[in-house]
Structures are given as C-alpha cells and as structure tokens.
C-alpha distance (Angstrom), angle and dihedral (degrees) to the residues before:
residue distance angle dihedral
X1 . . .
X2 3.81 . .
X3 3.77 113.3 .
X4 3.80 112.8 -128.9
X5 3.81 120.9 -112.2
X6 3.81 117.8 -150.4
X7 3.82 105.6 -170.7
X8 3.78 129.4 -177.8
X9 3.75 126.3 -153.6
X10 3.79 116.3 -157.5
X11 3.80 92.0 -174.2
X12 3.81 107.3 -171.2
X13 3.77 96.3 -22.8
X14 3.81 138.7 115.7
X15 3.78 133.1 40.6
X16 3.81 118.5 -118.5
X17 3.82 93.0 -95.5
X18 3.76 91.8 46.3
X19 3.80 90.8 52.8
X20 3.73 93.9 47.9
X21 3.75 92.9 49.4
X22 3.87 88.8 47.8
X23 3.79 92.8 53.0
X24 3.78 93.9 46.2
X25 3.78 88.2 54.0
X26 3.81 95.0 44.1
X27 3.81 92.5 47.1
X28 3.83 89.6 57.7
X29 3.81 92.4 45.4
X30 3.82 92.5 51.4
X31 3.77 99.2 43.3
X32 3.82 109.3 140.9
X33 3.81 91.0 -0.3
X34 3.85 112.6 138.5
X35 3.79 104.3 150.3
X36 3.83 90.9 104.4
X37 3.79 139.2 17.6
X38 3.84 109.6 -106.5
X39 3.84 117.5 -150.7
X40 3.76 126.1 174.0
X41 3.85 120.8 -165.5
X42 3.83 109.3 -153.1
X43 3.82 134.0 175.3
X44 3.81 112.7 -83.4
X45 3.83 93.9 -111.2
X46 3.80 90.4 60.8
X47 3.79 98.4 46.6
X48 3.82 101.6 88.9
X49 3.81 98.8 45.2
X50 3.83 91.9 40.4
X51 3.86 89.8 52.7
X52 3.74 90.7 57.5
X53 3.80 90.2 56.3
X54 3.78 97.8 46.9
X55 3.85 94.1 43.8
X56 3.75 109.6 126.8
X57 3.73 94.1 19.9
X58 3.81 130.9 99.4
X59 3.84 92.6 -110.0
X60 3.76 115.5 110.5
X61 3.81 123.8 -159.2
X62 3.75 125.9 -138.4
X63 3.77 136.7 -166.4
X64 3.86 115.9 -127.7
X65 3.82 94.3 -133.8
X66 3.81 142.2 -3.5
X67 3.78 133.2 -156.0
X68 3.86 126.9 -112.8
X69 3.79 92.2 -125.2
X70 3.80 126.6 59.8
X71 3.79 93.9 -134.0
X72 3.81 142.9 -17.0
X73 3.82 144.8 93.4
X74 3.79 96.9 -22.6
X75 3.76 106.1 126.2
X76 3.82 115.2 -150.5
X77 3.79 95.0 5.0
X78 3.81 125.5 122.6
X79 3.80 122.8 -116.6
X80 3.82 117.6 -142.4
X81 3.87 86.4 -142.7
X82 3.80 89.8 60.8
X83 3.75 91.6 48.8
X84 3.78 93.6 50.7
X85 3.80 91.3 45.3
X86 3.82 88.3 55.8
X87 3.77 92.1 49.1
X88 3.87 97.2 -105.6
X89 3.79 115.4 144.0
X90 3.80 102.5 172.9
X91 3.77 138.1 64.8
X92 3.77 140.0 171.5
X93 3.81 116.6 -128.1
X94 3.82 129.7 -171.8
X95 3.80 100.4 13.0
X96 3.77 109.9 177.6
X97 3.81 90.6 -117.0
X98 3.77 89.0 58.2
X99 3.84 90.7 47.3
X100 3.84 94.4 47.0
X101 3.81 105.0 34.8
X102 3.77 102.5 28.8
X103 3.86 101.7 35.5
X104 3.77 97.3 -111.3
X105 3.76 111.8 171.4
X106 3.79 135.1 -165.7
X107 3.81 86.2 -102.9
X108 3.80 96.4 54.5
X109 3.81 90.2 42.2
X110 3.76 88.6 56.1
X111 3.81 93.2 47.4
X112 3.83 91.3 50.0
X113 3.79 91.9 46.4
X114 3.85 94.0 49.8
X115 3.82 91.0 50.8
X116 3.80 92.3 46.2
X117 3.77 91.2 53.1
X118 3.82 92.1 44.2
X119 3.81 85.5 58.8
X120 3.80 92.2 47.8
X121 3.79 96.9 -109.7
X122 3.78 122.7 149.8
X123 3.73 111.3 -122.4
X124 3.78 132.5 -155.1
X125 3.80 102.3 -159.3
X126 3.82 110.5 -154.1
X127 3.81 121.5 -147.2
X128 3.81 136.5 163.4
X129 3.81 146.9 135.4
X130 3.81 131.3 -105.5
X131 3.82 122.4 -116.4
X132 3.75 90.3 -102.7
X133 3.77 92.4 50.6
X134 3.77 89.6 52.3
X135 3.80 93.1 46.6
X136 3.81 87.7 50.1
X137 3.85 88.9 53.3
X138 3.84 91.0 -116.7
X139 3.78 98.1 124.5
X140 3.84 96.0 111.3
X141 3.81 91.7 43.1
X142 3.76 92.4 52.5
X143 3.79 94.4 44.7
X144 3.86 91.7 48.6
X145 3.79 91.5 49.9
X146 3.77 94.1 48.3
X147 3.78 92.6 47.7
X148 3.84 97.0 43.6
X149 3.78 94.5 46.0
X150 3.81 95.6 37.3
X151 3.84 91.3 52.9
X152 3.73 96.1 41.7
X153 3.88 110.4 145.2
X154 3.79 92.5 5.2
X155 3.83 109.0 130.5
X156 3.81 132.4 -150.1
X157 3.77 95.5 -94.1
X158 3.85 92.3 49.8
X159 3.83 90.2 52.6
X160 3.82 88.3 76.3
X161 3.84 86.1 75.3
X162 3.87 92.8 52.6
X163 3.81 133.9 86.8
X164 3.79 122.9 170.7
X165 3.77 126.0 -137.6
X166 3.80 115.7 -158.5
X167 3.75 106.6 -151.8
X168 3.82 115.1 172.3
X169 3.83 100.8 -147.0
X170 3.80 92.4 -140.8
X171 3.84 89.0 61.0
X172 3.83 99.3 49.3
X173 3.81 112.7 107.8
X174 3.79 91.9 -21.1
X175 3.77 98.3 102.1
X176 3.84 86.5 -119.7
X177 3.77 117.1 113.5
X178 3.75 134.1 -175.1
X179 3.75 110.7 -107.6
X180 3.78 114.5 -107.9
X181 3.81 88.9 -106.9
X182 3.85 91.9 51.8
X183 3.80 91.0 48.2
X184 3.79 93.2 46.8
X185 3.77 91.0 50.3
X186 3.83 91.8 57.1
X187 3.86 92.6 40.7
X188 3.76 89.4 54.7
X189 3.75 90.4 51.4
X190 3.81 91.4 49.6
X191 3.81 89.2 52.7
X192 3.82 89.0 50.0
X193 3.85 91.6 50.3
X194 3.76 91.2 49.8
X195 3.81 90.0 51.2
X196 3.82 90.2 52.0
X197 3.83 91.3 48.8
X198 3.84 94.8 44.0
X199 3.76 125.6 -3.6
X200 3.79 145.1 -79.8
X201 3.77 94.6 -78.0
X202 3.83 95.4 53.5
X203 3.80 90.5 44.4
X204 3.82 93.8 50.1
X205 3.80 93.2 45.5
X206 3.85 95.9 47.9
X207 3.76 115.0 104.8
X208 3.77 113.0 -142.9
X209 3.79 118.7 -165.0
X210 3.80 129.2 -160.0
X211 3.79 120.6 -136.0
X212 3.77 130.7 177.8
X213 3.77 123.0 99.8
X214 3.81 92.9 -23.7
X215 3.83 110.0 179.8
X216 3.81 138.7 167.1
X217 3.81 87.2 -97.6
X218 3.83 95.8 61.0
X219 3.78 105.7 26.7
X220 3.84 97.1 92.3
X221 3.79 95.0 53.3
X222 3.74 90.6 50.7
X223 3.77 96.8 46.0
X224 3.78 94.9 55.3
X225 3.85 91.0 64.0
X226 3.75 115.8 106.2
X227 3.75 98.4 -125.5
X228 3.81 100.7 36.7
X229 3.76 109.4 97.7
X230 3.77 102.5 176.2
X231 3.80 143.2 -42.5
X232 3.80 140.4 -91.0
X233 3.76 104.8 -145.1
X234 3.82 126.2 -161.1
X235 3.78 122.4 172.3
X236 3.76 96.1 10.7
X237 3.82 91.0 57.0
X238 3.84 94.1 61.7
X239 3.79 92.6 83.7
X240 3.78 114.1 59.4
X241 3.81 94.3 -147.8
X242 3.77 92.1 52.4
X243 3.75 93.4 43.7
X244 3.78 92.5 52.3
X245 3.83 89.1 57.7
X246 3.82 86.9 60.1
X247 3.80 93.9 42.9
X248 3.84 90.9 49.9
X249 3.80 95.5 39.8
X250 3.78 92.1 145.2
X251 3.83 93.8 62.8
C-alpha cells in the first residue's frame, strides 16, 4: 500500500522567525504521527535554520527548485550539491508558477529533474493544465506531454525518487478546486501513462498527489480516492494549526 504524502509549499512566504515558530508548533502537533509522510517546501534562505528545528522529528524539508548543473555561473539558482550538503533530500520541480512566471519549459523541467536524481534527491514533479486547456478538453493531452517530456531519459530504477503532483492551474490559489471525481479521473490517467512508459510495478508504486486549493474541508473526500496518494498544499499550509487538520485528515 502506498504511504500518503502530505506536502506543504510555503512559496515566497514567512520570515525566518515566522518559519521557526511554525516548525516548533508543527513538530509538537505531529509528535508520534506516522500515518503519512510530511514534507514542507520552504524558501532556500530558511532551509538551514528550519532544518535545525525539525531535526529528530518526522517532518522533512524540501527545496522549491533545483538547477540542472551542480555549480557555475547561474545567479540566484540552487545547486543540488548545496542542498545535499545542508541535509536536504527533497525538491519540487516544475511548479506551475515556475512554468508560467519564470518561463520554465518541459525541457528545463526535465534537465532539472535529471540532475536532481543524479544527486539522489527525491523529486515532486508538478504538472497540470490551465483553465483554457481544460475547457478545450486538452487536460489528458497536456498531462501526457508534461509527464513524457518531464521524465525523458528517466529509467525505472530512478522512478523510485519521483512523485507526481497534479495541480490544475485553474485551481491553484483561486479558492476553486477540482472535485474529488475530477481529480481522481486525472490521477487514474497519470497512472495509466506511467504504466505505458514503464510497467505495472512502477505505476503501482508511484505516489500521485493532488494540489489546488486543498483545505481541511475537502481533504477527506480527495484522500479516499483510489489513485490520490496525498496532497501538495499551498495557502492552507501556512498556518500550522490549519495544516495539521489536513495532515491528520482521518481524525
């Protein structure tokens, strides 16, 4: 059985003191909790100090992006070597905000992902369609393209380092959310695509998260779906007491 992942994405939020207070609180709230894997993606500047707070807990920290080279003249980018040296083993790649606002492409997503895996980082690959693409009935086409091109040259063994987050762009930060049935439909298609690219085993082991205005009020209906293996939470993750209601959705 696939263990759920409940992941938070701070995006460009929280000062250092705010982050440390958050993690002190979340650490207390998640003490002895092991029903799901908890991952929090924080801005690079907060990683080192936050890691010191969560040490010894079951909270894992993640970067929000990583570069396709280990080092060099790439101002403001993040080296996987630096992340590993800090003790960070996770990163997001391909978030829709990176694709839309910072000109990320399927090609650069693939380059980043390959280098992350080369450096033994665990990756949450983010994919999802825009509202227009959904209205034009292109959701499956977009998802297949993003997966196929994003995972180019990634072999079966390397897929153990990959999870996929389906985040319909039209539902991120808008208050709108795909219904559980809509989300399950796409998650099922994602698993089918992975089976075609690899095999049954890789497809069955892959954890697929849903992201897009996930809140305490809709988490339960999402998590009962067969192919939804967790959530990538944005705004609702910024308050520890709200986020814990999502993490402990079974309570």
